[in-house]
N, C-alpha and C positions, 0 to 999 in steps of 0.2 A: 475571600471565598464565600459565595453565597450558598444556600442550601442545595441548589441544583448542581453547582460545581463540586461541592463536597460529596454529594451522593454519587456523582459520576466517578470521582476519584476512588471512593470506597468500593464501588462495584468493579472497577478495573483492577484494583488490588486483589480483591477476592477472586476474580477471574484468573489472574496470573498465578495465584497461589494454588488454585484447584484444577487447572487445566493446562497441560504442557503445550497446548497449541498456541497459547498466548504468553507474552512476556513483556518486560520493560527493560530499557537500557538507559543508564544515567550518563550524562555528559557534563563535564565541568568547564565552564567558560568564565574566566576572570573571577573565579570563586563562586559563581552562581551555578547551582546544580539543576540541570534540566532532565526530566524523566519522560522518555517517549515510550508510549504503549503501542504495541503492534501485535500482529499474529504471524505464525509461521505457516503451517499447512493446516487448514481447517476444513472440516466437513460441514455440511448444512446444519447438523444437530448442534455443533459447537456454537453457532451463532444464535441459538435459541436462548442462551444464557443472558442474564441482565448485564447491560453494558457492552456486550460483545460487538454490536454494530459500531460502537464508538472506539473500538480498540484498533485504530487504523492510522497511526501516526499522531494521535493527539498528544500534546505535550504540556506537562505541568512543571512549574518551578517548585522544588522541594527544599526543605531545610536539611541539616546534617542528620536528623533523625528520621528522614523520610516522610515528614509531615508536609502535606501540600500547602504551599504558600499562595499560589495563584495558578489559574488555567492560562497558559501562555499562548497556546495555538490550538485551534479546533478545526479539524478537517471535516469533510463530508463523511456521513455514515457509509459503511460498506454497502455496496449495492451489486446486483447480480445481472447476468444475462437473461433475456426473455426465455422462458421455458427451461431455465437451468435447474431449478428446484421448486418446491412448493411455494416459496415466496413470490415467484414470478410466473406462475402458471394460472391460466384461466382469468387473466386480467381483462377488465373492460377498457379496451383501447379507445373507446369513444370519450373516455375521461382524460385523454392526453391534453395537457395545457401548454407543453413546451417540448420542442424537439431541437436539440443542440448537437453540434459536431463533437465527436469524441476524438480528441487529440491523442496522438501516439507518442508520448514523451515521458517525462519524469515528473511526478507529483511534487509541487512546491507550495509552501504556505508561509505566511508572514508571522512575525512575532516581534515584540519590543524587548530590547536588552538594555539593562542599566548602563549608563555611560556618563562620563564627566565632560562638560563643555566649559572651557575657561574657568575651571575650578568649581563650577556648579554641577550638582547632580541632576541628571535627566535620563532620557531614554533615546535609543536610536533604533531605526528600523533594521530588522534582520530577516533572513529567510532560511528555511530548513527544507530538507527533502522529507520523504515519508518516514524514514528511519534514522535520520542523522542531522545534526546541526553543522557538520563539517565534511559531508560527502562531496565528491567532485561536482555533482549536479548542483548542490547548494552553493558551492563557491562560484560556479559558473553563473548561476542565476543572480547572485549578489553582484558579481562583476558586470553583468549585463545592465543591472539597475544603476550602476555607477557611471555608465556612459553619459556624456553630456546630453545626448538627444533623449535620454530616458529619465531625466531628473524630474520632469513634471509628473510622470507616472509614479516615480518613487515617492514624491511628496504626497500624492493622493493615497497611496498605499499606507503611508505613515499616518495620514489624517484618519483614515478608516480604522487603523489599529487603535489610535487614541480615543476613538469613539466606542471601542469595545468589540470591534469586528475583526475576524481573521479573513484575509483574502486568500482564496485557494486557487492555484494556478497550475498550468502544465508547462514545463520547460522543453521546448523543441529546438533542435539545432542540427546542422549537418553532421557534426561530430558526435551527436547524442542519438544516433539512430537506434530505434527499437526494432521495428519492422519497416515502417514507411520512412521515406527520406524527406527531409525538409531543406529547402535551399537557403533559408535565412534563420538566424537565431531569434527566438521570440519567447515571451512569457504570455501565455494565453489564459485569461481569467475563466475559471470554471464556475465559481460561485463565491458568495460571501456569507459568513456565518457568525451569528452573535454568540460571544462567549458568556453572555449574561444568562441566556436560557436555551441556547442551542438552536434557535430559530434561524431561518434562512432569509437572506435578501436576494431575491432572484433578479434576473435581467430586467424585467419590466418594472421592478421596484426601485432601481438605482436612479438617483437624481442626476440627470445628465448635466445640469448646470453646475452642480458641486463636484461631481466626479466624471467629467467628460473623458478623461484619458483611460480610466478604468473601463468605461463602456467601450471605448475604441479598441481595447485589448481583449474584449470578451470573445470567447469562441463563437463561431457563426451560429446564430439562432434562425431556424428555418420558419418561413411562413407557410403553414400547412393547412389546407382546407379539409382534407380527408385523412386523418391520422391512421385509421384502420387500413386504408389502401396503401398509404405510404409505408407503414411498417411491414406490410405483406410483401411489397415489392422491393424493399431495401436490400435484403440479402442477395438479390440478383444484380445489384448495381455494379457497373464496371468502373465506377469512379475510384480514384486512388485515395480512399478514406478508410479509416478503421471501421467506422460506423457512426451511430448516434447514441445520445443519452436522452431518453424520453422521461418527462416528469408528468405524473398523474395529478389530478385535482387533490388527491389525498396527501401529496408531497412525496410519495414514493418515486424513486428513480430506478430506471431499468436500462440496461445496455442492449443495443441491437447492433450486431456486427455484420459486415458483408461477407459473403462466401469467398470472395476474392481475397479478402484479408485473412480469413481463416485458412485458406489453402496455403498461404505463405508460411503458416506455422506447421504445415504437414500434419495437422491434427487428425484428419480422417483416417490416414493409414496407420496411425499409432495404435488403434484399437486392436489390431490383429497381432501385434508384437508385444509380449509381456515386457521386454526390455524397454521398448519405446514408450509404452504406457507408464512404466515405472519412472522414466525420465520426464514424461509429460506431467506427472503428479509433482515431481520435484520442481519443475519449472512453473508450476501453478497455471498450466495451460488446459486443465480438464474442464474449466468453465466453458471454454470454447467448444470442447468436444461434446459436452452435454447439449449445447445448442444444436449441434449437427445431428445428434442421435436422440433428441428429446422424445421421439415416438418409438424407439427401439428398446424394449424392456431388457433384453439380454445384454445389449451394449452398455446400457446404464448400470446394470448390475456389475458388469466387468469393471467399469470405471469406479463405482462405489467401493467394490472390494479392494481394488488397488489403492484407492485413496486411504481407506482405513488401514491397510497394511503399511503403506509408506509413511503416512502421517504418524502412526505410532512409533515406528522405528526412528524416523528423523527427529521428532520432537523429544523423544526420550534421550537420544544420543546427544543433542545439543544441550538439553537441560542438565544431563549428568556431567558432561565435560565442563560447561560454564560454571556450574555450582562447585565442582571440585576445584577448578582454578581459583574462583573467588575465595574459597575457604582456605586455600593453601598457597596463594601466590607470594606470600612473604617468606616462605621457606627457602632454604638453600637448595640449589639445583639438585644435588645428590639426594637430599631428603625428600624433595618433591617427587623425584623419579622413583625412589623406593616405595613411597606411599602409593604412587600411581599404579605401580605394578601389582601392588597388593589389593587395592580397592577397585581399580577400573578393569572393565572388559579389555581384553588384549587389543581389539580393534580400536578402542577409544584412546588407548594410552598414547599413541603417537600424536593424536590431535591435541591432547592436553599438553604434551611436551612442546609442540609447535607454538601453542598459545603462550606457554611460559617463557619461551625464548623470544617472543615478539613477532613471530611469523604470522602471516595471514592464514586464517583457518577457513578453508572452503568446504563446509559441511556437505553441500549438495554435490560438489565435484568429487568428494570422497565417496559418497554413496554411489554415484554413477560409475566410478572406477571399480568399486568393489561390489557391483550388483549381483554377481554370482554368489557372493558370500551370504546373500539373503535368501538363498534357495531358489532363485529364479532360473529358468532354463528357456532361452529364447526360442520362439516358434520357428523363426527363420533358421536358427542353428539346427533344430531338429530335422528340418526338411533337407538339410545338406548332409546329414550323417548317413 
């Protein structure tokens, strides 16, 4: 752990401790503990805190005391839609140096895991999703790399890892549809990042002689003569793409999505329905809504007010339930239930019990189902009364 890596870890731990919008989750693999940092529902102001941009699936190996051993996987920093918030307003688009396709799949990144080969200790290439080392998408991506035709790609990913770089990718597949459909299974490279200092290796920096397969798996990078015109016309594109990620000379990345893609999310209609706006915040779709309404102050205020409301309720609920479970998970079931009824809000008790007995806890689904309990009265419902 160098100074940069230690400072990053310290900032992330402070962030998690002081803001319920951010959290970490530990995973045990073969006795190695991996700690993944992530965010739940966050407003613009939350990302003003030190380390917040890097609380997006970054993973450290930690010891039994929670002390960082190494930075295992480093993803791209959090970035936003054009005109979504002050970070991405009034940008000089003449400074655009790269325009790349925005794939609509699941975020995947590489890491090295300790392993034994013929009795000797070494490391093997592994992949993780944004929030887990064992999610369905992480397993599918790992299986994809194990196919005979992808071994060259796998070898190059491992070589990059051993040089100290995390390769960041998007997993797309017919069975992993988010909004857009893909006919074939692929891992598309989004970028490469140094764990030594957080710097990026961009498309034009990759040595094609050393890493030809990584380059061949890179998302499409467009040759644009007039970036200002391109960005202005992109929202009206009829292509079946989500949009693009533009990179400025400063290194800042910004998303620009097509209106066709946004329409598939039904985001525009949601602004008039408190219930649907409530659900849009839970599904983290309000970044798209802000893009649609960037010049409508009233609409932006409605979105912000709902974000503040939902984020507070959701983050507090998850934090309370998870902390209660971790503190008391070794108790007998009866004792756990009695204590839960004493300490927990009545709404949260059932969630804690489900977690105790090993059931999946769908916090967002719970809030959607119980939306009326939060004092919301849907506009559509009012009109029908």
